[in-house]
C-alpha positions as CSV (number, residue, x, y, z in Angstrom):
1,X,19.6,20.4,-34.9
2,X,22.0,20.7,-31.8
3,X,24.7,22.8,-33.4
4,X,22.1,25.5,-34.1
5,X,21.1,25.8,-30.4
6,X,22.4,28.8,-28.5
7,X,23.0,29.0,-24.8
8,X,20.4,31.7,-24.8
9,X,17.7,29.7,-26.1
10,X,15.0,28.8,-23.4
11,X,12.3,27.3,-25.5
12,X,12.8,24.1,-27.4
13,X,10.5,21.9,-29.7
14,X,11.6,18.3,-29.6
15,X,10.6,16.2,-32.8
16,X,10.9,12.7,-33.8
17,X,12.7,13.3,-37.4
18,X,15.1,15.8,-38.9
19,X,12.8,16.9,-41.6
20,X,10.3,17.7,-38.9
21,X,12.9,19.9,-37.1
22,X,13.9,21.7,-40.2
23,X,10.3,22.3,-41.0
24,X,9.7,23.8,-37.6
25,X,12.6,26.1,-37.8
26,X,11.9,27.2,-41.1
27,X,8.4,28.0,-40.4
28,X,8.7,29.5,-36.9
29,X,12.3,30.2,-36.2
30,X,12.2,28.4,-32.8
31,X,15.0,26.1,-31.6
32,X,14.1,22.7,-32.8
33,X,15.9,19.2,-32.2
34,X,15.2,15.9,-33.7
35,X,15.6,13.0,-31.5
36,X,18.5,10.7,-32.8
37,X,16.5,7.5,-32.6
38,X,13.2,8.6,-33.8
39,X,10.1,9.3,-31.7
40,X,10.0,6.4,-29.6
41,X,13.5,6.8,-27.8
42,X,14.9,9.3,-25.7
43,X,18.4,8.4,-24.9
44,X,19.7,9.3,-21.3
45,X,22.6,10.9,-22.7
46,X,20.6,13.4,-24.3
47,X,19.1,14.7,-21.2
48,X,22.2,17.1,-20.1
49,X,21.7,19.0,-23.4
50,X,18.2,19.9,-22.4
51,X,18.8,21.2,-18.9
52,X,19.0,24.9,-20.2
53,X,15.4,24.9,-21.4
54,X,12.6,26.3,-19.3
55,X,9.9,25.2,-21.7
56,X,9.9,22.1,-24.0
57,X,7.3,21.2,-26.4
58,X,7.1,17.6,-27.7
59,X,5.6,17.3,-31.3
60,X,6.7,13.8,-32.0
61,X,4.3,12.5,-34.8
62,X,0.7,11.8,-35.6
63,X,0.0,8.3,-34.4
64,X,-0.9,7.1,-30.9
65,X,2.5,5.5,-30.3
66,X,4.3,9.0,-30.7
67,X,1.6,10.5,-28.3
68,X,2.3,7.9,-25.6
69,X,5.9,8.4,-26.1
70,X,5.6,12.2,-25.8
71,X,3.7,11.8,-22.4
72,X,6.6,9.3,-21.2
73,X,9.3,11.6,-22.1
74,X,7.7,14.4,-20.4
75,X,7.8,12.8,-17.2
76,X,11.5,12.2,-17.8
77,X,12.1,15.9,-18.7
78,X,10.0,17.3,-15.7
79,X,6.1,17.7,-16.4
80,X,6.2,21.5,-15.2
81,X,8.5,22.6,-18.1
82,X,6.7,20.4,-20.8
83,X,3.8,20.8,-23.3
84,X,2.4,18.3,-25.8
85,X,1.0,18.8,-29.3
86,X,-1.8,16.1,-29.6
87,X,-1.9,14.3,-32.8
88,X,-5.0,15.1,-35.1
89,X,-6.2,16.0,-38.5
90,X,-5.3,19.7,-37.8
91,X,-2.0,19.0,-35.9
92,X,-0.1,16.4,-38.1
93,X,3.6,16.0,-37.8
94,X,5.4,19.3,-38.5
95,X,6.6,18.6,-42.0
96,X,3.0,17.7,-43.0
97,X,1.7,20.7,-41.3
98,X,4.2,22.8,-43.3
99,X,3.1,21.2,-46.6
100,X,-0.6,21.7,-45.9
101,X,0.1,25.4,-45.1
102,X,-1.1,25.4,-41.6
103,X,0.2,27.7,-39.0
104,X,2.8,25.9,-36.9
105,X,3.2,28.8,-34.6
106,X,-0.4,28.6,-34.0
107,X,-0.2,25.0,-33.3
108,X,2.8,25.4,-30.8
109,X,0.9,28.0,-28.8
110,X,-2.1,25.4,-28.5
111,X,0.1,22.7,-27.0
112,X,-1.2,21.0,-23.8
113,X,0.6,21.4,-20.7
114,X,2.0,17.9,-19.7
115,X,1.1,18.5,-16.1
116,X,-2.6,19.2,-14.8
117,X,-2.8,21.9,-12.2
118,X,-5.0,19.8,-10.0
119,X,-3.0,16.6,-10.4
120,X,0.6,15.5,-9.1
121,X,2.5,12.3,-9.3
122,X,4.5,10.9,-6.5
123,X,7.6,11.9,-8.5
124,X,6.6,15.5,-7.7
125,X,6.0,14.7,-4.0
126,X,8.9,12.6,-3.5
127,X,11.3,15.2,-1.9
128,X,8.6,16.7,0.4
129,X,7.7,13.3,1.7
130,X,11.4,12.5,2.6
131,X,11.4,15.8,4.2
132,X,8.5,15.1,6.5
133,X,10.2,11.7,7.3
134,X,13.4,13.7,8.2
135,X,11.5,16.2,10.2
136,X,9.2,14.2,12.1
137,X,9.1,16.4,15.1
138,X,8.8,19.6,13.3
139,X,5.9,18.2,11.0
140,X,3.9,17.1,14.2
141,X,3.5,20.7,14.9
142,X,3.8,22.9,18.0
143,X,3.3,20.9,21.0
144,X,1.3,22.3,24.1
145,X,3.4,23.0,27.2
146,X,0.6,22.3,29.7
147,X,-1.3,19.4,28.0
148,X,0.9,16.3,27.6
149,X,-2.1,14.0,26.9
150,X,-3.4,16.3,24.2
151,X,0.0,16.1,22.5
152,X,-0.5,12.3,22.5
153,X,-3.9,12.6,20.7
154,X,-3.2,15.5,18.2
155,X,0.6,15.4,18.0
156,X,0.5,19.2,18.0
157,X,-0.9,22.3,16.5
158,X,-0.4,22.1,12.7
159,X,-1.1,25.0,10.2
160,X,-3.9,24.2,7.8
161,X,-5.8,21.8,10.3
162,X,-9.2,22.6,11.9
163,X,-9.9,21.0,15.2
164,X,-13.5,21.1,16.7
165,X,-14.3,20.7,20.2
166,X,-18.0,20.1,21.2
167,X,-19.8,19.6,24.5
168,X,-23.0,20.8,26.3
169,X,-23.4,24.1,27.8
170,X,-21.3,24.7,31.0
171,X,-19.1,21.7,30.1
172,X,-16.0,24.0,30.1
173,X,-15.3,24.4,26.4
174,X,-14.6,28.0,26.6
175,X,-12.4,27.7,29.7
176,X,-10.3,24.8,28.0
177,X,-10.2,26.5,24.6
178,X,-8.8,29.7,26.1
179,X,-6.4,27.8,28.0
180,X,-5.5,25.9,24.8
181,X,-5.1,28.9,22.8
182,X,-2.9,30.7,25.6
183,X,-0.6,27.8,25.8
184,X,0.2,28.1,22.1
185,X,0.1,32.0,22.2
186,X,2.7,32.2,24.7
187,X,4.8,30.0,22.2
188,X,4.6,32.7,19.6
189,X,1.6,31.4,17.7
190,X,-0.3,34.2,16.4
191,X,-4.0,33.7,17.7
192,X,-7.4,35.2,16.7
193,X,-10.3,34.9,18.6
194,X,-13.9,34.9,17.0
195,X,-15.9,34.9,20.1
196,X,-19.7,35.2,19.0
197,X,-21.2,34.1,22.5
198,X,-18.9,35.6,25.1
199,X,-18.0,39.4,24.7
200,X,-14.3,40.1,24.3
201,X,-14.0,42.0,27.7
202,X,-15.0,38.7,29.6
203,X,-13.0,36.6,27.4
204,X,-9.9,38.7,27.9
205,X,-10.5,38.5,31.6
206,X,-10.7,34.8,31.7
207,X,-7.4,34.6,29.6
208,X,-5.6,37.1,31.7
209,X,-6.6,35.3,34.9
210,X,-5.3,31.9,33.4
211,X,-2.1,33.7,32.1
212,X,-1.4,35.1,35.7
213,X,-2.4,31.9,37.2
214,X,-4.2,33.8,40.2
215,X,-7.3,35.7,41.0
216,X,-6.4,39.2,40.3
217,X,-9.5,40.5,41.7
218,X,-7.8,40.1,45.1
219,X,-4.4,41.6,44.0
220,X,-5.3,44.6,41.9
221,X,-2.0,46.4,42.4
222,X,-0.5,43.5,40.2
223,X,-3.0,44.1,37.3
224,X,-0.8,46.6,35.4
225,X,2.3,44.3,35.7
226,X,0.3,41.3,34.4
227,X,-1.7,43.2,31.7
228,X,1.8,44.6,30.2
229,X,3.1,41.2,29.9
230,X,-0.4,39.8,28.5
231,X,-0.5,42.7,26.0
232,X,2.9,41.5,24.2
233,X,1.2,38.2,23.4
234,X,0.4,37.9,19.6
235,X,-3.2,37.7,20.5
236,X,-6.2,39.4,18.9
237,X,-10.0,39.5,19.0
238,X,-12.7,40.0,16.3
239,X,-15.4,42.5,17.2
240,X,-18.2,40.5,16.0
241,X,-20.6,39.5,18.8
242,X,-24.0,37.8,18.7
243,X,-26.0,36.9,15.5
244,X,-24.2,38.2,12.2
245,X,-25.5,38.6,8.6
246,X,-24.0,35.7,6.5
247,X,-22.1,38.1,4.2
């Protein structure tokens, strides 16, 4: 079937026998190829010819051996672009389906994706794992400038992680977390505060004092200077305060 393939074809059906490829082409008009050594062998030399196709459907036969071979071939061809026709009474090999008067186009449309959207193999993760090994420091996250001991514990602030700090009333949670957030915010990390216990004015006053590293109450003439610099930080506050409806 290879001479009938056009460079513009993006979809292909792989079969195990020449008559199956002919039956498919006759009934559906789709590009079809027969594997040269039957349904149990996918020669590596054939792989370059299949690179142009964005979608490949494997319809190799009607027995368990063909089904297992189809799953194996899909891994070689990339699971993301492969679909499989599961053998069954209503889905025999293409030639038999044609002889029985079945709708081959409908069978192709019902083909199962080779990859499950919620399951991946190491083959799909391999390059990303290598990237993390190569870029160890970047993967560790953004380190705190003023908390070297925290860097040892958490390695850095990483997207997608949740860190919970607990402690009794008055133990310094808010003071520390505002310093923790300010450290990252000054490094360009966009920060959103949801303060349900302390109102935003008081919280902003604490953070501005930490930012200026001095008591501005005693030097009010410096307030505008420090406030202008503080205003440029990527820092935001939610307006929720106190008890809120769960919705």
